[in-house]
C-alpha positions as CSV (number, residue, x, y, z in Angstrom):
1,M,-4.0,304.7,15.6
2,I,-0.8,306.7,15.1
3,F,1.2,303.6,14.4
4,G,-1.4,302.5,11.9
5,E,-1.1,305.9,10.1
6,L,2.7,305.5,10.1
7,F,2.4,301.9,8.8
8,D,0.0,303.1,6.0
9,L,2.4,305.9,5.1
10,V,5.3,303.5,4.8
11,N,3.3,301.0,2.8
12,K,2.1,303.7,0.5
13,E,5.7,304.7,-0.1
14,K,6.7,301.1,-0.7
15,R,4.0,300.7,-3.3
16,K,5.1,304.0,-5.0
17,K,8.7,302.7,-5.1
18,E,7.5,299.5,-6.7
19,R,5.6,301.4,-9.3
20,V,8.7,303.5,-10.1
21,K,10.8,300.4,-10.3
22,E,8.3,298.8,-12.8
23,A,8.2,302.1,-14.8
24,K,12.0,302.0,-15.0
25,K,11.9,298.4,-16.3
26,V,9.3,299.4,-18.9
27,A,11.4,302.5,-19.9
28,L,14.5,300.3,-20.2
29,G,12.6,297.7,-22.3
30,M,11.2,300.4,-24.6
31,G,14.7,301.9,-24.9
32,V,16.2,298.6,-25.9
33,I,13.3,297.9,-28.4
34,A,13.8,301.4,-29.8
35,V,17.5,300.9,-30.3
36,A,16.9,297.6,-31.9
37,G,14.3,299.0,-34.2
38,V,16.4,301.9,-35.3
39,G,19.4,299.7,-35.7
40,L,17.4,297.2,-37.9
41,G,15.9,300.1,-39.9
42,M,19.4,301.5,-40.6
43,L,20.8,298.2,-41.5
44,F,18.2,297.8,-44.2
45,A,18.4,301.4,-45.4
46,P,20.2,302.0,-48.7
47,K,23.3,303.7,-47.2
48,S,27.0,302.8,-47.1
49,G,28.2,300.7,-44.2
50,K,30.2,303.6,-42.8
51,E,27.1,305.9,-42.8
52,T,25.0,303.3,-41.3
53,R,27.4,302.6,-38.5
54,E,27.6,306.4,-37.8
55,D,23.8,306.6,-37.7
56,I,23.6,303.6,-35.4
57,K,26.2,305.1,-33.0
58,K,24.4,308.5,-33.0
59,K,21.0,307.0,-32.3
60,A,22.4,304.7,-29.6
61,V,24.0,307.7,-27.9
62,E,20.8,309.7,-28.1
63,T,18.8,306.8,-26.7
64,V,21.2,306.3,-23.8
65,E,21.1,310.0,-23.0
66,A,17.3,310.0,-23.0
67,I,17.2,307.0,-20.7
68,K,19.8,308.6,-18.3
69,D,17.6,311.8,-18.2
70,T,14.5,309.7,-17.4
71,V,16.2,307.7,-14.7
72,G,17.7,310.8,-13.2
73,K,14.3,312.5,-13.0
74,K,12.8,309.3,-11.4
75,A,15.7,309.1,-8.9
76,E,15.0,312.8,-7.9
77,T,11.3,312.0,-7.5
78,I,12.2,309.0,-5.2
79,K,14.6,311.2,-3.2
80,D,11.9,313.8,-2.7
81,S,9.4,311.1,-1.6
82,V,11.9,309.6,0.9
83,I,12.5,313.1,2.3
84,H,8.8,313.6,2.6
85,V,8.2,310.3,4.3
86,A,11.1,311.0,6.7
87,H,9.6,314.4,7.7
88,K,6.1,312.8,8.1
89,A,7.6,310.0,10.3
90,N,9.5,312.6,12.4
91,D,6.2,314.5,12.8
92,V,4.4,311.3,13.9
93,V,7.2,310.5,16.4
94,K,7.1,314.0,17.8
95,D,3.3,313.7,18.1
96,I,3.6,310.4,19.9
97,H,6.3,311.8,22.2
98,G,4.1,314.8,23.1
99,K,1.1,312.5,23.8
100,A,3.3,310.3,25.9
101,E,4.4,313.3,28.0
102,G,0.8,314.2,28.4
103,V,-0.1,310.7,29.6
104,K,2.8,310.7,32.0
105,K,1.7,314.1,33.4
106,D,-1.9,312.8,33.8
107,I,-0.6,309.7,35.6
108,K,1.5,311.8,38.0
109,D,-1.4,314.1,38.7
110,S,-3.6,311.1,39.4
111,L,-1.1,309.6,41.7
112,N,-0.7,312.9,43.6
113,E,-4.4,313.1,44.0
114,A,-4.6,309.5,45.1
115,V,-1.9,310.1,47.7
116,K,-3.7,313.1,49.1
């Protein structure tokens, strides 16, 4: 029963990590599409080449910064989740250890009674 709970907890965290991984892929794809869209829009805008290149550079830097912020936040969430799972696993191990000690005591008591 306890191992099943631990197994379920680990599987839940794996699924969560997979969802975060997929979200990162989507965010990256959206970022690439946004940069491409902005770049194409600027290329067709009636501005000089120098102004257009400066605009493209500015938008690219802004997009990269936004993606970095998003990835940083997601990494922090994952870190918090891992810490949470580690604490839960530690609690389960302590619980199992406590129950094992109780079983050992019961066995010793039973043996002592049987010997008497």
